[in-house]
C-alpha positions in Angstrom: -19.6 54.6 -32.3 -19.3 51.5 -30.1 -17.0 51.7 -27.0 -16.6 48.0 -26.4 -18.3 44.6 -26.7 -22.0 44.5 -26.3 -23.9 42.7 -23.5 -24.3 39.6 -25.6 -20.6 39.1 -25.7 -20.4 39.1 -21.9 -23.3 36.6 -21.6 -21.6 34.3 -24.1 -18.3 34.5 -22.3 -20.0 33.8 -19.0 -21.7 30.7 -20.4 -18.6 29.4 -22.1 -16.2 29.9 -19.1 -18.4 29.3 -16.0 -20.9 26.8 -17.2 -18.6 23.8 -16.9 -18.0 24.7 -13.2 -21.7 25.2 -12.6 -22.5 21.8 -14.2 -19.7 20.1 -12.2 -21.0 21.7 -8.9 -24.6 20.5 -9.6 -23.4 17.0 -10.6 -21.3 16.7 -7.4 -24.3 17.9 -5.3 -26.6 15.3 -6.9 -24.1 12.5 -6.5 -23.5 13.4 -2.9 -27.1 12.6 -1.9 -26.9 9.0 -3.1 -25.7 6.3 -0.7 -22.5 5.9 -2.7 -22.0 9.7 -2.6 -22.5 9.8 1.1 -20.0 7.1 1.6 -17.5 9.0 -0.5 -18.1 12.2 1.4 -17.7 10.4 4.7 -14.5 8.8 3.4 -13.2 12.2 2.2 -13.9 13.7 5.6 -11.9 11.0 7.3 -14.7 9.5 9.4 -14.0 6.0 10.7 -16.7 3.4 11.0 -17.2 3.4 14.8 -18.3 -0.3 14.8 -15.0 -1.3 13.0 -13.0 0.8 15.5 -14.7 -0.9 18.4 -14.0 -4.3 16.8 -10.3 -3.4 16.3 -10.0 -2.2 19.9 -11.5 -5.6 21.1 -9.0 -7.5 18.9 -6.1 -5.4 20.3 -7.2 -6.1 23.8 -7.3 -9.9 23.0 -3.8 -9.7 21.5 -2.5 -7.9 24.7 -4.0 -10.7 26.8 -2.4 -13.4 24.7 0.9 -11.5 24.8 0.8 -11.4 28.6 0.2 -15.2 28.7 3.2 -15.7 26.4 5.3 -13.5 28.6 4.3 -15.5 31.7 5.3 -18.7 29.9 8.6 -17.2 29.0 9.2 -16.1 32.6 8.4 -19.6 33.8 10.7 -21.2 31.2 13.5 -18.8 32.2 13.0 -19.6 35.9 13.1 -23.4 35.1 16.3 -23.0 33.1 17.9 -21.0 35.9 16.8 -23.5 38.5 18.1 -26.5 36.5 21.5 -24.8 35.8 22.0 -23.3 39.3 19.5 -24.2 42.0 21.0 -21.6 44.4 20.6 -18.7 42.1 18.1 -15.9 43.1 14.8 -15.8 41.3 14.5 -13.1 38.5 12.0 -10.3 39.2 9.0 -9.8 36.9 9.7 -6.9 34.6 7.2 -7.6 31.8 3.8 -5.9 31.1 1.0 -7.8 32.8 -2.1 -8.7 30.7 -4.5 -7.3 33.3 -3.0 -3.8 33.1 -5.6 -1.4 31.7 -5.2 -0.5 28.1 -3.7 2.9 27.6 -5.4 3.2 24.2 -9.1 3.8 24.4 -11.3 4.4 21.5 -14.1 7.0 21.8 -17.6 5.4 21.7 
């Protein structure tokens, strides 16, 4: 009299149901040690290339400097227009962001 399935049935079920997961885990582990796999893992973790971040920060600072120069030109043009229209009018005060103000956004190095 047999009370249930024999041990072979359990082994066969283990192999049939868990083997695909074991193969996938081994495959992912082997792929993750290759350069492409390490790049994918880094991308999945959300790491940013620090060199690229530093380059973007430098470009942002350059854009801020150029924006400051454009704002100075606009202020000059506004003053010239005001002076030509009404020479007795008071000069406008500077209310724009200066290019030499320190950047509020700093990237970690």
